[in-house]
PDB file of N, CA, C and O in Angstrom:
ATOM      1  N   MET A   1       0.836  -1.186  -0.007  1.00  0.00           N
ATOM      2  CA  MET A   1      -0.043  -0.029  -0.039  1.00  0.00           C
ATOM      3  C   MET A   1       0.848   1.241  -0.023  1.00  0.00           C
ATOM      4  O   MET A   1       1.868   1.283   0.665  1.00  0.00           O
ATOM      5  N   SER A   2       0.449   2.249  -0.779  1.00  0.00           N
ATOM      6  CA  SER A   2       1.239   3.423  -0.858  1.00  0.00           C
ATOM      7  C   SER A   2       0.873   4.320   0.395  1.00  0.00           C
ATOM      8  O   SER A   2      -0.183   4.128   1.000  1.00  0.00           O
ATOM      9  N   SER A   3       1.709   5.235   0.743  1.00  0.00           N
ATOM     10  CA  SER A   3       1.437   6.002   1.909  1.00  0.00           C
ATOM     11  C   SER A   3       0.202   6.966   1.686  1.00  0.00           C
ATOM     12  O   SER A   3      -0.426   7.335   2.678  1.00  0.00           O
ATOM     13  N   ARG A   4      -0.144   7.354   0.523  1.00  0.00           N
ATOM     14  CA  ARG A   4      -1.316   7.974   0.279  1.00  0.00           C
ATOM     15  C   ARG A   4      -2.583   7.265   0.494  1.00  0.00           C
ATOM     16  O   ARG A   4      -3.579   7.834   0.942  1.00  0.00           O
ATOM     17  N   THR A   5      -2.546   6.018   0.171  1.00  0.00           N
ATOM     18  CA  THR A   5      -3.812   5.109   0.410  1.00  0.00           C
ATOM     19  C   THR A   5      -3.915   4.875   1.987  1.00  0.00           C
ATOM     20  O   THR A   5      -5.033   4.949   2.498  1.00  0.00           O
ATOM     21  N   VAL A   6      -2.795   4.594   2.787  1.00  0.00           N
ATOM     22  CA  VAL A   6      -2.826   4.529   4.135  1.00  0.00           C
ATOM     23  C   VAL A   6      -3.363   5.779   4.865  1.00  0.00           C
ATOM     24  O   VAL A   6      -4.142   5.679   5.813  1.00  0.00           O
ATOM     25  N   VAL A   7      -2.925   6.942   4.395  1.00  0.00           N
ATOM     26  CA  VAL A   7      -3.446   8.151   4.834  1.00  0.00           C
ATOM     27  C   VAL A   7      -4.987   8.404   4.689  1.00  0.00           C
ATOM     28  O   VAL A   7      -5.726   8.892   5.544  1.00  0.00           O
ATOM     29  N   LYS A   8      -5.299   8.001   3.511  1.00  0.00           N
ATOM     30  CA  LYS A   8      -6.807   8.019   3.199  1.00  0.00           C
ATOM     31  C   LYS A   8      -7.674   7.138   4.087  1.00  0.00           C
ATOM     32  O   LYS A   8      -8.708   7.498   4.650  1.00  0.00           O
ATOM     33  N   LEU A   9      -7.117   5.946   4.133  1.00  0.00           N
ATOM     34  CA  LEU A   9      -7.901   4.881   5.085  1.00  0.00           C
ATOM     35  C   LEU A   9      -7.973   5.438   6.509  1.00  0.00           C
ATOM     36  O   LEU A   9      -9.035   5.417   7.131  1.00  0.00           O
ATOM     37  N   LEU A  10      -6.829   5.944   7.031  1.00  0.00           N
ATOM     38  CA  LEU A  10      -6.852   6.428   8.419  1.00  0.00           C
ATOM     39  C   LEU A  10      -7.712   7.547   8.557  1.00  0.00           C
ATOM     40  O   LEU A  10      -8.435   7.633   9.549  1.00  0.00           O
ATOM     41  N   LEU A  11      -7.714   8.472   7.614  1.00  0.00           N
ATOM     42  CA  LEU A  11      -8.644   9.666   7.569  1.00  0.00           C
ATOM     43  C   LEU A  11     -10.044   9.229   7.588  1.00  0.00           C
ATOM     44  O   LEU A  11     -10.810   9.812   8.356  1.00  0.00           O
ATOM     45  N   VAL A  12     -10.513   8.206   6.788  1.00  0.00           N
ATOM     46  CA  VAL A  12     -11.881   7.789   6.878  1.00  0.00           C
ATOM     47  C   VAL A  12     -12.156   7.097   8.212  1.00  0.00           C
ATOM     48  O   VAL A  12     -13.292   7.166   8.682  1.00  0.00           O
ATOM     49  N   LEU A  13     -11.286   6.502   8.787  1.00  0.00           N
ATOM     50  CA  LEU A  13     -11.477   5.844  10.153  1.00  0.00           C
ATOM     51  C   LEU A  13     -11.643   6.963  11.172  1.00  0.00           C
ATOM     52  O   LEU A  13     -12.583   6.997  11.966  1.00  0.00           O
ATOM     53  N   VAL A  14     -10.642   7.908  11.102  1.00  0.00           N
ATOM     54  CA  VAL A  14     -10.812   8.928  12.233  1.00  0.00           C
ATOM     55  C   VAL A  14     -12.077   9.823  12.067  1.00  0.00           C
ATOM     56  O   VAL A  14     -12.585  10.332  13.066  1.00  0.00           O
ATOM     57  N   LEU A  15     -12.565  10.011  10.894  1.00  0.00           N
ATOM     58  CA  LEU A  15     -13.760  10.811  10.740  1.00  0.00           C
ATOM     59  C   LEU A  15     -14.996   9.885  10.888  1.00  0.00           C
ATOM     60  O   LEU A  15     -15.988  10.336  11.460  1.00  0.00           O
ATOM     61  N   GLY A  16     -14.996   8.623  10.409  1.00  0.00           N
ATOM     62  CA  GLY A  16     -16.261   7.853  10.561  1.00  0.00           C
ATOM     63  C   GLY A  16     -16.488   7.121  11.814  1.00  0.00           C
ATOM     64  O   GLY A  16     -17.642   6.854  12.146  1.00  0.00           O
ATOM     65  N   LEU A  17     -15.518   6.785  12.515  1.00  0.00           N
ATOM     66  CA  LEU A  17     -15.662   6.121  13.746  1.00  0.00           C
ATOM     67  C   LEU A  17     -16.487   6.954  14.823  1.00  0.00           C
ATOM     68  O   LEU A  17     -17.377   6.366  15.437  1.00  0.00           O
ATOM     69  N   PRO A  18     -16.237   8.277  15.075  1.00  0.00           N
ATOM     70  CA  PRO A  18     -17.070   8.890  15.974  1.00  0.00           C
ATOM     71  C   PRO A  18     -18.628   8.868  15.654  1.00  0.00           C
ATOM     72  O   PRO A  18     -19.477   8.821  16.544  1.00  0.00           O
ATOM     73  N   VAL A  19     -18.916   8.905  14.314  1.00  0.00           N
ATOM     74  CA  VAL A  19     -20.378   8.818  13.940  1.00  0.00           C
ATOM     75  C   VAL A  19     -20.882   7.463  14.435  1.00  0.00           C
ATOM     76  O   VAL A  19     -21.923   7.372  15.087  1.00  0.00           O
ATOM     77  N   LEU A  20     -20.151   6.446  14.124  1.00  0.00           N
ATOM     78  CA  LEU A  20     -20.459   5.056  14.539  1.00  0.00           C
ATOM     79  C   LEU A  20     -20.743   4.995  16.078  1.00  0.00           C
ATOM     80  O   LEU A  20     -21.727   4.443  16.569  1.00  0.00           O
ATOM     81  N   GLN A  21     -19.722   5.656  16.799  1.00  0.00           N
ATOM     82  CA  GLN A  21     -19.976   5.653  18.280  1.00  0.00           C
ATOM     83  C   GLN A  21     -21.189   6.344  18.690  1.00  0.00           C
ATOM     84  O   GLN A  21     -21.878   5.921  19.619  1.00  0.00           O
ATOM     85  N   ALA A  22     -21.479   7.415  18.018  1.00  0.00           N
ATOM     86  CA  ALA A  22     -22.698   8.227  18.514  1.00  0.00           C
ATOM     87  C   ALA A  22     -23.978   7.353  18.252  1.00  0.00           C
ATOM     88  O   ALA A  22     -24.942   7.315  19.017  1.00  0.00           O
ATOM     89  N   SER A  23     -23.869   6.690  17.130  1.00  0.00           N
ATOM     90  CA  SER A  23     -25.098   5.880  16.730  1.00  0.00           C
ATOM     91  C   SER A  23     -25.203   4.671  17.828  1.00  0.00           C
ATOM     92  O   SER A  23     -26.284   4.325  18.304  1.00  0.00           O
ATOM     93  N   LEU A  24     -24.030   4.107  18.152  1.00  0.00           N
ATOM     94  CA  LEU A  24     -24.111   2.946  19.098  1.00  0.00           C
ATOM     95  C   LEU A  24     -24.697   3.381  20.384  1.00  0.00           C
ATOM     96  O   LEU A  24     -25.534   2.688  20.963  1.00  0.00           O
ATOM     97  N   VAL A  25     -24.259   4.561  20.863  1.00  0.00           N
ATOM     98  CA  VAL A  25     -24.748   5.121  22.121  1.00  0.00           C
ATOM     99  C   VAL A  25     -26.195   5.354  22.100  1.00  0.00           C
ATOM    100  O   VAL A  25     -26.891   5.056  23.071  1.00  0.00           O
ATOM    101  N   TRP A  26     -26.705   5.906  20.966  1.00  0.00           N
ATOM    102  CA  TRP A  26     -28.038   6.243  20.792  1.00  0.00           C
ATOM    103  C   TRP A  26     -28.920   4.881  20.749  1.00  0.00           C
ATOM    104  O   TRP A  26     -29.951   4.741  21.407  1.00  0.00           O
ATOM    105  N   ILE A  27     -28.435   4.003  19.978  1.00  0.00           N
ATOM    106  CA  ILE A  27     -29.199   2.682  19.852  1.00  0.00           C
ATOM    107  C   ILE A  27     -29.091   1.893  21.214  1.00  0.00           C
ATOM    108  O   ILE A  27     -30.090   1.321  21.650  1.00  0.00           O
ATOM    109  N   GLY A  28     -28.001   1.861  21.828  1.00  0.00           N
ATOM    110  CA  GLY A  28     -27.893   1.296  23.245  1.00  0.00           C
ATOM    111  C   GLY A  28     -28.871   1.896  24.201  1.00  0.00           C
ATOM    112  O   GLY A  28     -29.576   1.214  24.945  1.00  0.00           O
ATOM    113  N   GLY A  29     -28.885   3.236  24.150  1.00  0.00           N
ATOM    114  CA  GLY A  29     -29.810   3.959  25.070  1.00  0.00           C
ATOM    115  C   GLY A  29     -31.283   3.567  24.814  1.00  0.00           C
ATOM    116  O   GLY A  29     -32.097   3.386  25.719  1.00  0.00           O
ATOM    117  N   LEU A  30     -31.549   3.452  23.491  1.00  0.00           N
ATOM    118  CA  LEU A  30     -33.010   3.106  23.112  1.00  0.00           C
ATOM    119  C   LEU A  30     -33.353   1.668  23.490  1.00  0.00           C
ATOM    120  O   LEU A  30     -34.454   1.392  23.967  1.00  0.00           O
ATOM    121  N   LEU A  31     -32.409   0.756  23.276  1.00  0.00           N
ATOM    122  CA  LEU A  31     -32.634  -0.620  23.714  1.00  0.00           C
ATOM    123  C   LEU A  31     -32.695  -0.894  25.272  1.00  0.00           C
ATOM    124  O   LEU A  31     -33.335  -1.799  25.806  1.00  0.00           O
ATOM    125  N   GLY A  32     -31.951   0.006  25.870  1.00  0.00           N
ATOM    126  CA  GLY A  32     -31.825  -0.059  27.261  1.00  0.00           C
ATOM    127  C   GLY A  32     -33.344   0.451  27.842  1.00  0.00           C
ATOM    128  O   GLY A  32     -33.903  -0.133  28.770  1.00  0.00           O
ATOM    129  N   ALA A  33     -33.823   1.437  27.261  1.00  0.00           N
ATOM    130  CA  ALA A  33     -34.974   2.013  27.727  1.00  0.00           C
ATOM    131  C   ALA A  33     -36.183   1.194  27.406  1.00  0.00           C
ATOM    132  O   ALA A  33     -37.238   1.320  28.027  1.00  0.00           O
ATOM    133  N   MET A  34     -36.005   0.344  26.412  1.00  0.00           N
ATOM    134  CA  MET A  34     -37.107  -0.668  25.974  1.00  0.00           C
ATOM    135  C   MET A  34     -37.031  -1.953  26.823  1.00  0.00           C
ATOM    136  O   MET A  34     -37.885  -2.835  26.739  1.00  0.00           O
ATOM    137  N   GLY A  35     -35.908  -2.018  27.691  1.00  0.00           N
ATOM    138  CA  GLY A  35     -35.945  -3.213  28.517  1.00  0.00           C
ATOM    139  C   GLY A  35     -34.960  -4.234  28.127  1.00  0.00           C
ATOM    140  O   GLY A  35     -34.895  -5.255  28.811  1.00  0.00           O
ATOM    141  N   ASP A  36     -34.140  -4.074  27.054  1.00  0.00           N
ATOM    142  CA  ASP A  36     -33.303  -5.087  26.515  1.00  0.00           C
ATOM    143  C   ASP A  36     -31.887  -4.707  26.955  1.00  0.00           C
ATOM    144  O   ASP A  36     -31.064  -4.242  26.167  1.00  0.00           O
ATOM    145  N   ALA A  37     -31.637  -4.933  28.286  1.00  0.00           N
ATOM    146  CA  ALA A  37     -30.410  -4.638  28.963  1.00  0.00           C
ATOM    147  C   ALA A  37     -29.176  -5.265  28.459  1.00  0.00           C
ATOM    148  O   ALA A  37     -28.110  -4.650  28.414  1.00  0.00           O
ATOM    149  N   THR A  38     -29.326  -6.583  28.050  1.00  0.00           N
ATOM    150  CA  THR A  38     -28.305  -7.451  27.534  1.00  0.00           C
ATOM    151  C   THR A  38     -27.705  -7.019  26.136  1.00  0.00           C
ATOM    152  O   THR A  38     -26.509  -7.177  25.892  1.00  0.00           O
ATOM    153  N   THR A  39     -28.509  -6.517  25.313  1.00  0.00           N
ATOM    154  CA  THR A  39     -28.041  -5.964  23.968  1.00  0.00           C
ATOM    155  C   THR A  39     -27.493  -4.593  24.217  1.00  0.00           C
ATOM    156  O   THR A  39     -26.568  -4.206  23.503  1.00  0.00           O
ATOM    157  N   ALA A  40     -27.979  -3.807  25.175  1.00  0.00           N
ATOM    158  CA  ALA A  40     -27.440  -2.497  25.526  1.00  0.00           C
ATOM    159  C   ALA A  40     -26.028  -2.646  26.130  1.00  0.00           C
ATOM    160  O   ALA A  40     -25.161  -1.812  25.869  1.00  0.00           O
ATOM    161  N   THR A  41     -25.809  -3.614  26.867  1.00  0.00           N
ATOM    162  CA  THR A  41     -24.435  -3.913  27.480  1.00  0.00           C
ATOM    163  C   THR A  41     -23.586  -4.338  26.324  1.00  0.00           C
ATOM    164  O   THR A  41     -22.436  -3.902  26.274  1.00  0.00           O
ATOM    165  N   VAL A  42     -24.036  -5.165  25.360  1.00  0.00           N
ATOM    166  CA  VAL A  42     -23.091  -5.720  24.359  1.00  0.00           C
ATOM    167  C   VAL A  42     -22.723  -4.426  23.417  1.00  0.00           C
ATOM    168  O   VAL A  42     -21.583  -4.287  22.973  1.00  0.00           O
ATOM    169  N   LEU A  43     -23.739  -3.524  23.158  1.00  0.00           N
ATOM    170  CA  LEU A  43     -23.452  -2.360  22.304  1.00  0.00           C
ATOM    171  C   LEU A  43     -22.506  -1.499  23.142  1.00  0.00           C
ATOM    172  O   LEU A  43     -21.609  -0.914  22.535  1.00  0.00           O
ATOM    173  N   SER A  44     -22.588  -1.377  24.268  1.00  0.00           N
ATOM    174  CA  SER A  44     -21.663  -0.575  25.129  1.00  0.00           C
ATOM    175  C   SER A  44     -20.195  -1.109  25.015  1.00  0.00           C
ATOM    176  O   SER A  44     -19.233  -0.348  24.904  1.00  0.00           O
ATOM    177  N   SER A  45     -20.104  -2.346  25.048  1.00  0.00           N
ATOM    178  CA  SER A  45     -18.723  -2.958  24.830  1.00  0.00           C
ATOM    179  C   SER A  45     -18.283  -2.824  23.402  1.00  0.00           C
ATOM    180  O   SER A  45     -17.099  -2.556  23.199  1.00  0.00           O
ATOM    181  N   VAL A  46     -19.029  -2.966  22.481  1.00  0.00           N
ATOM    182  CA  VAL A  46     -18.712  -2.611  20.995  1.00  0.00           C
ATOM    183  C   VAL A  46     -18.307  -1.158  20.916  1.00  0.00           C
ATOM    184  O   VAL A  46     -17.287  -0.842  20.304  1.00  0.00           O
ATOM    185  N   ASN A  47     -19.071  -0.262  21.516  1.00  0.00           N
ATOM    186  CA  ASN A  47     -18.726   1.148  21.575  1.00  0.00           C
ATOM    187  C   ASN A  47     -17.410   1.356  22.160  1.00  0.00           C
ATOM    188  O   ASN A  47     -16.686   2.207  21.643  1.00  0.00           O
ATOM    189  N   THR A  48     -16.954   0.622  23.284  1.00  0.00           N
ATOM    190  CA  THR A  48     -15.600   0.824  23.849  1.00  0.00           C
ATOM    191  C   THR A  48     -14.619   0.381  22.929  1.00  0.00           C
ATOM    192  O   THR A  48     -13.624   1.088  22.767  1.00  0.00           O
ATOM    193  N   ALA A  49     -14.757  -0.801  22.230  1.00  0.00           N
ATOM    194  CA  ALA A  49     -13.840  -1.212  21.324  1.00  0.00           C
ATOM    195  C   ALA A  49     -13.691  -0.256  20.138  1.00  0.00           C
ATOM    196  O   ALA A  49     -12.585  -0.086  19.624  1.00  0.00           O
ATOM    197  N   THR A  50     -14.759   0.353  19.709  1.00  0.00           N
ATOM    198  CA  THR A  50     -14.633   1.340  18.666  1.00  0.00           C
ATOM    199  C   THR A  50     -13.806   2.527  19.075  1.00  0.00           C
ATOM    200  O   THR A  50     -12.971   3.051  18.337  1.00  0.00           O
ATOM    201  N   GLY A  51     -14.103   2.936  20.347  1.00  0.00           N
ATOM    202  CA  GLY A  51     -13.286   4.098  20.873  1.00  0.00           C
ATOM    203  C   GLY A  51     -11.745   3.781  20.871  1.00  0.00           C
ATOM    204  O   GLY A  51     -10.918   4.656  20.618  1.00  0.00           O
ATOM    205  N   VAL A  52     -11.398   2.457  21.174  1.00  0.00           N
ATOM    206  CA  VAL A  52     -10.022   2.173  21.153  1.00  0.00           C
ATOM    207  C   VAL A  52      -9.467   2.110  19.721  1.00  0.00           C
ATOM    208  O   VAL A  52      -8.340   2.533  19.461  1.00  0.00           O
ATOM    209  N   VAL A  53     -10.259   1.587  18.823  1.00  0.00           N
ATOM    210  CA  VAL A  53      -9.847   1.644  17.379  1.00  0.00           C
ATOM    211  C   VAL A  53      -9.636   2.971  16.943  1.00  0.00           C
ATOM    212  O   VAL A  53      -8.688   3.232  16.202  1.00  0.00           O
ATOM    213  N   TRP A  54     -10.476   3.883  17.354  1.00  0.00           N
ATOM    214  CA  TRP A  54     -10.447   5.445  16.883  1.00  0.00           C
ATOM    215  C   TRP A  54      -9.055   5.994  17.528  1.00  0.00           C
ATOM    216  O   TRP A  54      -8.262   6.644  16.848  1.00  0.00           O
ATOM    217  N   LEU A  55      -8.858   5.725  18.696  1.00  0.00           N
ATOM    218  CA  LEU A  55      -7.608   6.304  19.275  1.00  0.00           C
ATOM    219  C   LEU A  55      -6.314   5.774  18.592  1.00  0.00           C
ATOM    220  O   LEU A  55      -5.369   6.529  18.364  1.00  0.00           O
ATOM    221  N   VAL A  56      -6.303   4.496  18.282  1.00  0.00           N
ATOM    222  CA  VAL A  56      -5.240   3.836  17.531  1.00  0.00           C
ATOM    223  C   VAL A  56      -5.077   4.549  15.989  1.00  0.00           C
ATOM    224  O   VAL A  56      -4.012   4.794  15.421  1.00  0.00           O
ATOM    225  N   SER A  57      -6.368   4.791  15.519  1.00  0.00           N
ATOM    226  CA  SER A  57      -6.312   5.427  14.182  1.00  0.00           C
ATOM    227  C   SER A  57      -5.751   6.760  14.148  1.00  0.00           C
ATOM    228  O   SER A  57      -4.997   7.143  13.253  1.00  0.00           O
ATOM    229  N   VAL A  58      -6.154   7.522  15.208  1.00  0.00           N
ATOM    230  CA  VAL A  58      -5.620   8.940  15.390  1.00  0.00           C
ATOM    231  C   VAL A  58      -4.056   8.991  15.413  1.00  0.00           C
ATOM    232  O   VAL A  58      -3.367   9.716  14.696  1.00  0.00           O
ATOM    233  N   VAL A  59      -3.628   8.144  16.309  1.00  0.00           N
ATOM    234  CA  VAL A  59      -2.100   8.029  16.510  1.00  0.00           C
ATOM    235  C   VAL A  59      -1.513   7.527  15.213  1.00  0.00           C
ATOM    236  O   VAL A  59      -0.523   8.090  14.747  1.00  0.00           O
ATOM    237  N   ALA A  60      -2.054   6.529  14.623  1.00  0.00           N
ATOM    238  CA  ALA A  60      -1.425   6.044  13.255  1.00  0.00           C
ATOM    239  C   ALA A  60      -1.430   7.091  12.190  1.00  0.00           C
ATOM    240  O   ALA A  60      -0.509   7.188  11.379  1.00  0.00           O
ATOM    241  N   LEU A  61      -2.530   7.915  12.200  1.00  0.00           N
ATOM    242  CA  LEU A  61      -2.680   8.971  11.207  1.00  0.00           C
ATOM    243  C   LEU A  61      -1.662   9.968  11.413  1.00  0.00           C
ATOM    244  O   LEU A  61      -1.132  10.434  10.404  1.00  0.00           O
ATOM    245  N   VAL A  62      -1.260  10.419  12.663  1.00  0.00           N
ATOM    246  CA  VAL A  62      -0.326  11.427  12.872  1.00  0.00           C
ATOM    247  C   VAL A  62       1.098  10.835  12.384  1.00  0.00           C
ATOM    248  O   VAL A  62       1.853  11.508  11.681  1.00  0.00           O
ATOM    249  N   VAL A  63       1.379   9.635  12.775  1.00  0.00           N
ATOM    250  CA  VAL A  63       2.591   8.908  12.383  1.00  0.00           C
ATOM    251  C   VAL A  63       2.702   8.839  10.783  1.00  0.00           C
ATOM    252  O   VAL A  63       3.755   9.089  10.196  1.00  0.00           O
ATOM    253  N   ALA A  64       1.606   8.504  10.186  1.00  0.00           N
ATOM    254  CA  ALA A  64       1.643   8.322   8.816  1.00  0.00           C
ATOM    255  C   ALA A  64       1.871   9.709   8.132  1.00  0.00           C
ATOM    256  O   ALA A  64       2.671   9.773   7.198  1.00  0.00           O
ATOM    257  N   LEU A  65       1.285  10.684   8.503  1.00  0.00           N
ATOM    258  CA  LEU A  65       1.465  12.021   7.965  1.00  0.00           C
ATOM    259  C   LEU A  65       2.811  12.499   8.305  1.00  0.00           C
ATOM    260  O   LEU A  65       3.387  13.206   7.479  1.00  0.00           O
ATOM    261  N   ALA A  66       3.397  12.202   9.435  1.00  0.00           N
ATOM    262  CA  ALA A  66       4.818  12.577   9.742  1.00  0.00           C
ATOM    263  C   ALA A  66       5.819  11.865   8.706  1.00  0.00           C
ATOM    264  O   ALA A  66       6.738  12.478   8.163  1.00  0.00           O
ATOM    265  N   ILE A  67       5.543  10.511   8.492  1.00  0.00           N
ATOM    266  CA  ILE A  67       6.409   9.827   7.669  1.00  0.00           C
ATOM    267  C   ILE A  67       6.299  10.307   6.212  1.00  0.00           C
ATOM    268  O   ILE A  67       7.301  10.367   5.500  1.00  0.00           O
ATOM    269  N   ARG A  68       5.045  10.658   5.761  1.00  0.00           N
ATOM    270  CA  ARG A  68       4.850  11.062   4.366  1.00  0.00           C
ATOM    271  C   ARG A  68       5.507  12.438   4.254  1.00  0.00           C
ATOM    272  O   ARG A  68       6.030  12.750   3.184  1.00  0.00           O
ATOM    273  N   THR A  69       5.512  13.268   5.275  1.00  0.00           N
ATOM    274  CA  THR A  69       6.078  14.606   5.194  1.00  0.00           C
ATOM    275  C   THR A  69       7.683  14.513   5.046  1.00  0.00           C
ATOM    276  O   THR A  69       8.315  15.241   4.280  1.00  0.00           O
ATOM    277  N   LEU A  70       8.248  13.559   5.847  1.00  0.00           N
ATOM    278  CA  LEU A  70       9.551  13.402   5.914  1.00  0.00           C
ATOM    279  C   LEU A  70      10.187  12.837   4.623  1.00  0.00           C
ATOM    280  O   LEU A  70      11.318  13.142   4.245  1.00  0.00           O
ATOM    281  N   ASP A  71       9.296  11.925   3.935  1.00  0.00           N
ATOM    282  CA  ASP A  71       9.700  11.290   2.641  1.00  0.00           C
ATOM    283  C   ASP A  71       9.711  12.310   1.482  1.00  0.00           C
ATOM    284  O   ASP A  71      10.460  12.118   0.524  1.00  0.00           O
ATOM    285  N   GLU A  72       8.929  13.355   1.540  1.00  0.00           N
ATOM    286  CA  GLU A  72       8.832  14.263   0.389  1.00  0.00           C
ATOM    287  C   GLU A  72      10.262  14.830   0.154  1.00  0.00           C
ATOM    288  O   GLU A  72      11.011  15.082   1.098  1.00  0.00           O
ATOM    289  N   PRO A  73      10.595  15.012  -1.107  1.00  0.00           N
ATOM    290  CA  PRO A  73      11.795  15.785  -1.384  1.00  0.00           C
ATOM    291  C   PRO A  73      11.890  17.189  -0.903  1.00  0.00           C
ATOM    292  O   PRO A  73      10.905  17.925  -0.944  1.00  0.00           O
ATOM    293  N   ARG A  74      12.953  17.556  -0.485  1.00  0.00           N
ATOM    294  CA  ARG A  74      13.103  18.944   0.073  1.00  0.00           C
ATOM    295  C   ARG A  74      13.250  20.000  -1.022  1.00  0.00           C
ATOM    296  O   ARG A  74      14.027  19.801  -1.956  1.00  0.00           O
ATOM    297  N   GLU A  75      12.539  21.095  -0.935  1.00  0.00           N
ATOM    298  CA  GLU A  75      12.705  22.099  -1.902  1.00  0.00           C
ATOM    299  C   GLU A  75      13.794  23.043  -1.581  1.00  0.00           C
ATOM    300  O   GLU A  75      13.891  23.571  -0.474  1.00  0.00           O
ATOM    301  N   GLU A  76      14.594  23.248  -2.532  1.00  0.00           N
ATOM    302  CA  GLU A  76      15.716  24.134  -2.269  1.00  0.00           C
ATOM    303  C   GLU A  76      15.383  25.560  -2.651  1.00  0.00           C
ATOM    304  O   GLU A  76      16.218  26.451  -2.497  1.00  0.00           O
TER     305      GLU A  76
END
């Protein structure tokens, strides 16, 4: 994979995962209010895992952008 493709993928993850997290919180709250506590707990765990993936994606995006910047030829 080229560095440009990696940066695009990480950018999609960094921007898309918070939307997924918000949806999971909303659906989990709705299911909890409807009395389905088991599914709400499972969605809470999935939401936590999504948060961890988001944090890793943010760090990886910063590192990928730094590597991409350092690999560019220097203008004189």
